[in-house]
C-alpha positions, 0 to 999 in steps of 0.5 A: 229235369231228372231221370227220376222226375221225368220217370215219375211224370210218365209214371203219373201219366201212365195211371192217368191213362190207364183210368180214363181209357181203360186198362183194355185200351191202353196198357204195359207191355214192359216192365223193364222200359216204359212201353205201352200199347194203345188201342183205339177203336173208331167205332166208339168215341173216348167217351164209348171207350173209357165207360166200357172199357171193352175193345171189340176185336172184330171191329173193322175200324181198330188204329194200334200204336206201340209208344215207348218213353226215352229217359229225356221225356217229358224234359226235352224229348217227346216219346217214341210211337209205332203204327202199328195198324196197316189199316183203319176201316178201308182207310190205308194207313200209307206215308202220306198219313204217316207225315201228316201224324208225325207233324201233327205230334211235333206240334203238340209235344211241349218240353215240360208237359206229358202229351200222350192224351193231346196225341189221341186225341187228335189222332182219333178227329183226324183218322175218323177224318179220313176215313169219313171222306174215305166212305165218300159222301157223309149223309148231312145229319151225321155231319151236323151231329159230327160237328156239333157247335158246344150249345147243342142244349138250346136246338135240342129243347126244340126237338119234343125228344123223350127222356128214358122210358118215360113220358118226360119230355125236355121241355119239362127240365128245370132251366139250366144256367152255365158257368164262365170256363176255367181253364187250368193246364190245358184241362177245362172246367165247366159248372152248370146249375138247376134250381130242383125241388125233387129226384127226379128233376135232378136226374131229368138235369143231368140226362138233358146235360149229357145230351150234348155230345160235348158235355156226354166226353167230358172225362168227368162230370161231377155232381152234388144236390141238396134238396128241402122238401115240404116237411122239412126232409132234407135230401142230399146226395153226390157223384164223383163219376169216377173223381174220387172224392170231388162229388162229397167236395162238391157237397160239402161246399153245398154245405157249408153255404147252406143252398139249398133246392139247387143241382150243381154239376161240374164238367171236367175236360182232361187236358193232358196234364195231371193237376193233383190235389189243385183239381179240386179248388178248380171244381169248388171255385167254378161252382161257387161263383156259379152258385153266387151268380145264381143267388145261393150264396152271397158275397156278403156271407163269404166277406163275414166269414172271411172277418171272422177268421181274420179276427180270430187269427188276431187275438191269437197274435195278441197272445 
């Protein structure tokens, strides 16, 4: 890998990180040399930082790091880093903590792959655990919330928790079906689907999904829906959730398959490696698989379309 190729990957990583965390949290400090400052607030989750794009300078649980990208990163060398903060809350960043950070940072680095996102994600969990231990005993409920399982939805349904400011309870949410996880270069994609007959149900499905902290912390939750009302009026819309053009592509899939009265939401967790246009293929593939599984797309329809395409190709070839 050449120096220019390394530089391109560094620039792409910087753009991805500023997109995820915001320019307030991740910013360049030098135009001539690839040097960056990252401000992690342990009072907020990574998802909170990326949605608010604001760091409270008065927070007592801030951790500041400085990153330097050497010319051979990511082909053969990891980034250089410096922990600027001496304390994070009541936790002193002593040599033992620094040694543990260095050990895990080295383990996470794979030559040829960018690594800053993985470092930040691991560091947040590590420092948070250290702070919790430093503060003493943790309430069992808070600990369960911190380490809750991926399938939290099933337990939440049994709580009669009200959503928004309405009297709608979670028990009224349409049944949500989850697709198989699709993993691509450390990014994870999972599609969710529900049968809906009105926009209120669409909103209820999305709100219910976001009660799951795993889903709420996803980098993007892309959504599209199509509803045919009793009077024949078609209602359809989409939401990119920050993944530009992903929502419209998902809606296009529903349109070309003529899927009706359904909402599809695809959660994507960014793994630190840029996928480029391949991410759209992953979003559509996991959506199509779930639509097919739930009967919104038939294999016969897919096969017929493919057969027609093949026929056209053969006719052109004969000419």
